[in-house]
Every structure is written in C-alpha cells, then in structure tokens.
C-alpha positions in Angstrom: 49.9 14.0 38.6 46.1 14.3 37.9 46.7 17.2 35.4 49.2 15.2 33.5 46.9 12.2 33.3 44.0 14.4 32.2 46.1 15.9 29.5 47.2 12.5 28.2 43.6 11.2 28.2 42.4 14.3 26.3 45.2 14.0 23.9 44.4 10.2 23.3 40.7 11.1 22.7 41.7 13.7 20.2 43.9 11.4 18.4 41.1 8.8 18.3 38.7 11.2 16.9 41.1 12.5 14.2 41.9 8.9 13.3 38.1 8.1 13.0 37.6 11.2 11.0 40.5 10.2 8.6 39.1 6.8 8.3 35.5 7.9 7.3 36.2 11.2 5.7 39.9 11.3 4.4 42.0 14.4 5.0 38.9 16.6 5.2 37.2 14.4 7.7 40.4 14.4 9.9 40.4 18.3 9.8 36.7 18.3 10.8 37.3 15.9 13.6 40.3 18.0 14.8 38.2 21.1 15.0 35.3 19.1 16.7 37.9 17.6 19.2 39.4 21.1 19.9 36.0 22.5 20.6 35.0 19.6 22.8 38.2 19.9 24.7 37.6 23.6 25.2 34.1 23.2 26.4 35.0 20.4 28.8 37.8 22.7 30.2 35.9 25.9 30.4 32.7 24.3 32.0 34.4 21.6 34.0 33.2 23.2 37.3 29.6 23.2 36.2 29.8 19.6 34.7 31.2 18.2 38.0 28.6 20.2 40.1 25.8 18.9 38.1 27.1 15.4 38.1 27.3 15.3 41.9 24.1 17.1 42.5 25.5 20.0 44.4 23.7 23.3 45.2 25.3 26.8 44.9 26.0 28.6 48.1 24.1 31.8 48.7 25.8 34.2 51.0 22.3 35.5 52.3 20.9 31.9 52.8 23.4 31.0 55.5 24.1 34.4 57.1 25.8 32.9 60.3 28.5 31.2 58.2 30.0 34.3 57.0 28.7 37.9 57.5 29.8 41.3 58.4 29.5 42.4 62.0 27.1 45.3 61.7 23.5 45.2 60.5 23.8 48.0 58.1 26.9 46.5 56.4 25.1 43.1 56.4 22.2 44.5 54.4 24.4 46.2 51.9 26.6 43.1 51.7 23.7 40.7 51.2 22.2 42.8 48.3 25.5 43.0 46.3 
C-alpha cells in the first residue's frame, strides 16, 4: 500500500510540475518540466536511503567498530574480515 501511495504522490507531483511548465512556458516549458520531474523522481528513488538516513540523523555501521555484534570465530579470520 505504501508503494502505491508513493507512486500516486510522485505522479501527482509530476503532473503539477508539467502543468506549471505549460502555464509559464507553453509546450516547450511542459517538456522541460517533464524532464526536470523525471530527473527529480529518479534522484529521489536512487538516493532515498541516503535521504532518509540523513533526515533521521543516523550513522553508518562499521563492522570493525562493533566486533562483538558479528565477527568470525578465529582471530586470523577476524583481521582479514575487518580489513575487507
């Protein structure tokens, strides 16, 4: 349901931008607005994880920072695993 709602909201935003582009620039403005909206939708889709992580002030997890959470059993494999 959330995916459907997101798709509808992005489609409405695209339609609004194309309509505004048509109002201010005619047919050429509508095409430019469509290209801009497509780029904006692609950017928001591709970088949605980074956008949400930045918005919620999270930090990335380093596998060597918390070695007790998940690590190999032997010391030799741990040093090789931590460097990768």
